[in-house]
N, C-alpha and C positions, 0 to 999 in steps of 0.2 A: 258894492256890486255883487250880484249873485254869481255863484260858480258857473252856472249854465250860461249866463250872459257873458261872463268873462271868456269862456271857451269859444262862444260864437264870435266874439269880437276878435280874439286871437286868430281863429280860423279864417275870418274875412281878410285880416291883414296878411296872413300867409298866402292866401289865394291871390289877392291883388298884387302882392309883390312878386309872386312866382310868374303870374301872367305878364307883368311889366318886364320881367327878365326874359320872356319868351321861352320859358321852360314848361314842359308837360309835367303832370303828376308823376308819371313813370320816371322821368329824368330826375326829378327831385328825390324820389324814393331811392333810386340807384345811388345818388350822391350821398344820401344819408344812411345807406345800408339797411333800409326798411322796405315795406311793401307799398304798392300803389294804393291798396285798400286802406292802409293806415293813414296815408296822406289825405285820402278822400274823407276819412272820418274826422281828421284834424280840421280840415277846411270847413266841414259842416258843423264843427263844434261838438261832435259826438264822441270825442276821446279825450280823457285827461292827458295833459301834456306837462312834462317836467321842465324845470328851469334849464336843465342840460339840453333837452331837445329844442327848446326855444332858441338857445344860444347857437346850437348846431345849424338850425334852419337859417338863422340870421347870417352865419358865416357863409353858408352855401349860396344864399341869395344876395350876399354883400349888402345887407341891410340890417340895421338894429331894429328888429321887430318890436321889442319891448325894452324899455330902459328899466333895469331892475335895481331896486334898493338893496345893495349887498349887505346892509346892516340888518335887514329883516330876517325873520326865522321862517323856515319851511316846516310845515306840519303835514302829517298824513291822517286823513279821516278814513277809517276802515269800517265798512259794513260787513261784519263777519258772519260766520256760520255757513258759508257757501262751500260746496264740494268743488274741488278743482278737477280739471280734465285737459287733455291735450299734451303737447310737447313743448319743451323749452330748451334752448341751447345755451350751454355754458360759455361765457366770454373768457377772454384771456386774463391771466393772473394779475391781480393788483400788486402783490409782493414781488413778482417777477418783473413787472413793468418798472417799479421803483428801483430795484437793483440794476436793471438794464440802463435806465436813464443815468444813474450815477456812473455806471461803467462806460457810458458813451464819452465821458470826459477823458478817457484814455486815448481816444481816437482823434487825430488831427484832421481826418477826412470826414466825409459826409456819411452819416448813419441814418438809415430809415428803418423804423420799427413798424411792422404791419399789424393791424387789428388791435391796437392798444386800447385798453379800457379807458374811457373818458370819465374819470372820476376825480373827486376833489384832491385825493392824495397825489395823483399824477399832476393835477393842475398846480399844486403847491410847488412840486419839484420843478415844473416848467417855469414857474414864476421866478424861482431862485436861479435857474440856468439862464434865463433871459436877462436877469438883472446883472449877471457877470459877463454878458456879451455873447452868449450862445444864441444862435438863431433857431427857434423852434417853430415849425410850420406844420399845421394839420393839412394833409393832402385829402384825397377822396376818402370820405367816411372816417375811418379810425386809423389811418396811416399817419405816422409822425416822422417828419424829417428834421434832423438835428445837424446844424453846421456850426462848428466852434470858431471863435476868432483865433488869431495867431497868439494872442496873450489874453488870458482871462482877467477881468476887472474885479478881482476878489474884494477890493475895498468898497465896491458898490453893491454888495450882496443885499438882497431883500430880506431884512431881518424879520419882518412881520410874517412873511410866508415861511421862512425857515423855521421859525418857532412853532409853527402849526404842524410840523411833521418831525417825527423822530428820525426820518431817513437822512437828514442832513449829516448825521455822523458818518454816513458812508461816502462822504466826499473826501475823507482823510486818506483812504487807500489810493484813489486815483491821483490825488494832488501831491502826495509826499515826494514823488520823484521829479515833480515839475516845478515846485516852489519850495524855497528853503525856509520861508517865514510867512505865515498867513493866519488869519483868524476866521473862525466859524461860530455862528450863534449857537447857543445851547439847544440841544435837541428837545422837541416837544412830542406831540402825538397823543395816543390814548391815555386816559387817566386810569391806570391799572396798578398804581403803586410805584415805588422807586425801582426803576430798572437801571442798574449801574452801567456806565459806559466804560468802566475799568477794564473789562475783558478786551475791548477794542484797543485800548492804550497798550496793554500788555502784549497783545498779538502783533501790533505794529512796531513796537519798540525795537525788535531785532533789525529793522530796516533803518534805524536811526531817528525815528520819530519821537519827539518829546512834546507832551501837551500839558499846558498849565491852565487851570480854571482860576483866574485871579479873583480874590475877594472883592465884592462890590461891583463886579462886571457881570455881563450876561453873555460872555463868549468864551470859546476855547482859543487859546493862543498856541499855535503849533509851530515848532521849530524842527528843522531836519538837519542832522549831521550824518549823511548817507554812509551806510556800512553794509557789509555782507552778513546775512544771517549765518551764524557759526554752526548751528545745529537745527534739527527739525523743530518747527514751531508747534508746541503742544498746547491745545486749548483746554483750559481747566473747565470751561463751560462750552458745551456744544451748541453755540448759538448760530442762528441763520445769518443775521446781518454781520456778526463778527467774522464768520467764515468768508462771506462775500467781500468784506473789507480787506482781509488779508490776501485773498485771491487776486483782488484788483491791484494791491500793492505788488504782488509777485509778478503780475502781468508785464510791468515795465522794469522788472529787474532782470538784467541779462545774465542769468545763471539759474541754477536749480534751487527750488524751494520746496520743502516737504512740510505739509500740514497734517498733524495727527489729531484724532478726535474731532475732525471736521464734520460739519453738518452735511448730510447728503440729501437734504430736503429739496423740494421742487424748485424754489426760487434760486437756490444755489446752483442746481443743475442747469437752469436756463442761462445764468450768467456764464457758466463754464462753456456751454455750447456756443454762446455769442463770442466769447474770447477766442475760442478755437477758430472761428471764421476770421478773426483779426490776426491770426498767425501765432497765437500763444499755444504752446504744447501743454496739454493737461492729461495726466493719467489718473485713473481711479475715480472718475465721475460716477456718483451714485454710491460711493463707499466712504468710510470715515478716514481714509488716508489718501491725500492728494499729492501728486508729484507734478510740479509746475515749472516749466522752463519758459521764462518770459523773453521779451525783446526790448531793445534800447528805446525804440520809438515806434509808433503806429500811425500810419497815414493811409487809410484805405477807404474806398467807397464800398459800403457794406449794407446789405439788407438782412433783416432777421425777423422771424415770426415767434413772439412769445407763446408759450404753451397755455393751455386752459387752466382755470383756477379751481383747484380741488375744494377750496373752502366755499366758493360760490356753489359748486356742485353739491356739497353737503347741505348747504342752505336750502336748495330746492328739494332735495330728498326729504329733509326735515319738514318742509312745507307740505309735501304730500303725506307724510306720516301723521303730522299733527291734525290735518284735516281729513284723514282717512280717505284719501283720494287715489285714483288710478291715473298717474301721469308718467310721462317718459322724459327723463333728463338725458339730453344728448351731449356728446363730446365730454365725457367724464374721464379725467386722467386717473385711471384705475390704480396705477401703482401707488398713488397717494390716497386711496380711498378703500383699499382692500380690507383693512382691519376694521374700519368704521362699518362697512357693509356686513362683514362677518359678525360683528357685535350685534347689529340690528337683526341679522338673521337668527342669531342665538336667542334674541328676544321675541322671535316669532314673525318677523317681517318677511313677507313673501314678495319676491321680485324675480324678474328675468334679466339677463345680461347678454348683450350682443357679442359677436366675435370682436376681437381687438383690431383696431386700425390706427395708422400713424397720425400724429398731429402734424401741423404744417411745418414745424421745425424739423421734421423727419426723425425725431428721437423719442418723444413722449408717446406712451401707449394710451389710446382712448377706447372707451366703450359707450354704449347707450344703455341706460338702466330704466326698466319699466316696472313701476311699483304696482302692487295689487292690494286690494283691501285686506287688512290683516288685523288680528287681535294680538296686541303685544303684551308681554309679561315682563316683570322686572328681571334683570339678570341675576344669576346666582352670586356673582362677585361684584365688587365695586367697579365703576368705570373711571379710568384715569388716563391721562395722556402721557406720552413719552417722546423723546426726540425720535425723528424718523429712523427706522420704519415703524415706530409705534403710532398709536392714534395721535393725530395732529393736535397740537395745543389749541389751535384756533377752531378745531372741529368739536372739541369737548362741549362747549356751550350748546351746540345743536343736538348732541346726544343727550344732554340734560333735558332739552325741550322734548325730545322723543320719549324720555322717561315719564313725562307728565301724562301721557296717554297710555302708559303700560300699567297693567294691574300689579299691585304690590309696591314695595319700598325699594328705591334705588339709591345707593350711595355714590355721589359724584365727588371725586377728589381732584380739585384744581390746584395742584401744588406749586405751579410755576409762577403764578402771579399773587401778590399779596392780597389784592382786593377784589379780583374778578368774581369769585364764587358768591360774594355778597349780592351781586346783581341778580342772582337767581331769585332772591326774595321779592323782586319786583313782580314776578309772575304771580305772587300771592294776591296782588291787586286784581288779577284776572281769575281768581278763585283756585289757583293751584295750591297744593299742600306742600310747602317747602319749610324744612327745619334746618336752621343753621347749627352746625356742630362747632365750627370755628371758622376763621376767615378763609380757610381752604376747602372745607368739606360741608356738603349739604345732603340731607336726605330728601328725596322727592317721592311722594306717594301718589299713585294714580289708580284708576283713570280719573282725569279732571273733568268736572262739569263746568265748562268755561262760562264766564260772564264778561260783559264789556266793561271798559274802564277808560279813564283819561290819565295818561302817563306822560311825563317828560322823559325823552330818551336819555339814557345815561351817556356820559362823555366817553364812551367806549364802543367800538364798532360792533363786535360780535354780540355782546349782550343786547344792544339796541335792536339788531336784526332778530334776535330770539323773541323779543317782545312783539315786534311787528308780526312775525309768523304766528305767534300765539293768538294775536288779535284776529288773524284770519279765521281761526277756529271758534272764536267767541261770538255767539249770536248777538246781534244788535250793533249799535254804533260805538266804536272806540276811537279815541284820538291819541296819536303819538306825536308829541310836540318836539320841535327843534331837532330835526333829523339830520343835521350836518354830519354827525358821526357816521351815519349810514352812507351818505353820499361820498364820504371819504373812500369807501371800498367797493361800492356797487354802482354800476351804471344803469340809470333809468329803471330801478328795481320795481317801482310801483306800476308803471305801464307794462313791464314784462310779466309781472304776476297777474295783472289784469287780463293778459292774453290767455291765461289758464282758467279764467273765470272768477278771479278775485275782484273785489270792489273797493279799490283804494283811490281816494280823491286827494290831490295835492292842493294845499292851501298855503297862503303866506300871511305873515303879520309883521 
């Protein structure tokens, strides 16, 4: 079936089901958090529609619009070379949502997270939570209500879902005060090399946690002999998820816990703000020293708004840069983007920035960034990431993409992952000049005269998005195959980029 005919058939099904439910286009649009004009285009077959959107429409209309073969692969067909224009709003953070979902296990009451990104990584955590007895319900649009059972059924954990996300390791902190003996599947996630879980074990050991990975098994066996941390917990690695795990362990410890060399990154701050609403006292949020005074138990009805995603914000900035477009990226959490924008400014990027305004969590500072057409040049020094407040590890790939359109030779040093820098070589298929120095360093020489290509998306989130954005700049038809890794971290990205003038078609095989 042709794509055009497929879209028309989907549109007809949506329209007929909506009318049978007695809903107007405007009412359906409100429930989905989109515009009436978008619903009108969908029903007329005039708009590409993602699997995620089809599923959301089906939920709102209480009807399975299309039965999907979940074993199939999703591809993007990109007709590139178009200039982008208009405005795009940043959604809430993937990494914050994952940490918050794990932190919800601390609360015996009802937790509601508002405006949660509906992405595959979130879906996997929800599947794991539901498998152990937690009730997870999507309310209007992107609000997620979480109601725990009295006792979690850890023996029924969904191993398949757990193995597709590295975030399962963050169940250790919330569970260690509640269960003396339990098992968790091995952590999965992006293919970026070996990322040891040892820092988690070391950081949680002062609470009495012992974890054994038995030979021939595919799970962690955790046992707990509760004890008081005798001194400050010093992290030898300032990791985000490690810090979150220890914070969550401290939340149910009725005493004071000090964490030194803690990550002050955005997702850690969101978890801290949420725990404060649950009654946990935390000093030093946004610094590398946290002083936490937890409580024996938590049973509250609580609402929380995660903050916006700085990595998604950087993605859209990079989309504008690589296509030399004038776009406005709205709701940018500037505290976590200042160095990235300063770096691009030093490379010649011209842009304006609005006054700051608060996020819905009342804590995070947001701005709107408007890009102007610019001629970039290579920076004088290499570009590398550092723990916050340095350039974010996940934003480094997008700065590398920006280097492809800058005149001169840029050294990108991705020291934190064994294999991620290698993925920059995929851009050579689109005619970028990329020289591998070693597994951590590449030279990128620009400006690039892009050409179209057919590429299978890497099994890593940010490198896959980098290739997608480069394809927006490449004239002609490109294909990015098997984009599950992108859907792990971005909600409906193809349609959202299309609102800026991109031409991305979603296909399935």
